[in-house]
C-alpha positions as CSV (number, residue, x, y, z in Angstrom):
1,M,-12.7,-41.6,13.4
2,R,-10.2,-39.1,14.7
3,G,-7.6,-40.4,12.3
4,L,-10.0,-39.7,9.4
5,L,-10.6,-36.2,10.7
6,A,-6.9,-35.6,11.0
7,A,-6.4,-36.8,7.4
8,I,-9.1,-34.5,6.1
9,L,-7.7,-31.5,7.9
10,M,-4.2,-32.3,6.7
11,G,-5.5,-32.7,3.2
12,L,-7.1,-29.3,3.4
13,A,-3.9,-27.8,4.7
14,L,-1.9,-29.3,1.9
15,W,-4.5,-28.1,-0.7
16,R,-4.5,-24.6,0.7
17,A,-0.6,-24.5,0.7
18,A,-0.6,-25.7,-2.9
19,A,-3.1,-23.1,-3.9
20,D,-1.0,-20.4,-2.2
21,W,2.1,-21.8,-4.0
22,Q,0.4,-21.5,-7.3
23,A,-1.0,-18.0,-6.7
24,T,2.3,-16.5,-5.5
25,I,5.0,-18.3,-7.4
26,G,3.1,-18.1,-10.7
27,Q,3.1,-14.4,-10.4
28,G,6.8,-14.2,-9.6
29,Y,6.4,-13.3,-5.9
30,A,8.0,-15.0,-3.0
31,Y,5.9,-17.8,-1.4
32,R,3.3,-16.4,0.9
33,L,0.6,-18.2,2.8
34,T,-2.9,-16.7,2.8
35,P,-4.1,-15.5,6.2
36,I,-7.4,-16.7,7.6
37,G,-9.0,-13.2,7.4
38,Q,-8.3,-12.9,3.7
39,V,-9.8,-16.3,3.0
40,I,-13.0,-15.6,5.0
41,E,-13.3,-12.1,3.4
42,A,-13.0,-13.6,-0.1
43,A,-15.6,-16.3,0.7
44,A,-18.2,-14.1,2.5
45,P,-17.5,-10.4,2.4
46,E,-20.7,-9.3,4.1
47,T,-20.4,-11.8,6.9
48,Y,-16.7,-11.0,7.4
49,A,-17.5,-7.2,7.6
50,S,-20.2,-7.8,10.2
51,V,-18.2,-10.1,12.3
52,I,-15.1,-7.9,12.3
53,G,-17.3,-4.8,13.0
54,A,-18.9,-6.6,16.0
55,W,-15.5,-7.8,17.2
56,K,-14.1,-4.3,17.1
57,A,-17.2,-2.8,18.8
58,T,-17.2,-5.1,21.8
59,S,-16.7,-3.6,25.2
60,V,-13.9,-6.0,26.1
61,P,-10.7,-4.1,25.9
62,Y,-7.9,-5.6,23.8
63,L,-10.2,-8.2,22.2
64,W,-9.7,-7.0,18.7
65,D,-6.3,-5.4,18.6
66,P,-4.0,-8.0,20.0
67,V,-6.2,-11.1,19.9
68,G,-8.5,-10.7,16.9
69,A,-6.0,-9.1,14.6
70,T,-3.5,-11.8,15.4
71,L,-6.0,-14.7,14.8
72,M,-7.1,-13.2,11.5
73,A,-3.5,-12.8,10.4
74,L,-2.5,-16.5,11.0
75,P,-1.8,-18.5,7.8
76,L,-4.8,-20.8,7.1
77,A,-2.6,-23.7,5.9
78,L,-0.6,-23.7,9.1
79,V,-3.6,-23.5,11.3
80,L,-5.2,-26.5,9.5
81,A,-2.0,-28.5,9.8
82,A,-1.8,-27.6,13.5
83,L,-5.4,-28.7,14.1
84,A,-4.7,-32.0,12.2
85,A,-1.6,-32.6,14.3
86,L,-3.6,-31.8,17.5
87,V,-6.4,-34.3,16.5
88,W,-3.8,-36.9,15.5
89,F,-1.7,-36.8,18.7
90,T,-4.7,-36.7,21.0
91,R,-6.5,-39.6,19.5
92,R,-7.0,-42.8,21.6
93,R,-4.3,-45.4,21.2
94,R,-5.0,-49.1,21.2
């Protein structure tokens, strides 16, 4: 079951990387991976704005600036590939 989950995550990572390739190279730009924040904002702008607003308004210091901003700037394709690798390498061996 974990192998299937790893395959799905890797497929999503490859799909996102290919979509980023088509979007940037087709326009004549250098290859850029899309960050998580940009993908979430494009999919659900109201939800993204409310989550980021709540994240920034929290009383925990340094939660948004170093932690949240870094997480939202990570490339989605690489995060999905890393999750797939984590699931694959931690699966039970026979």
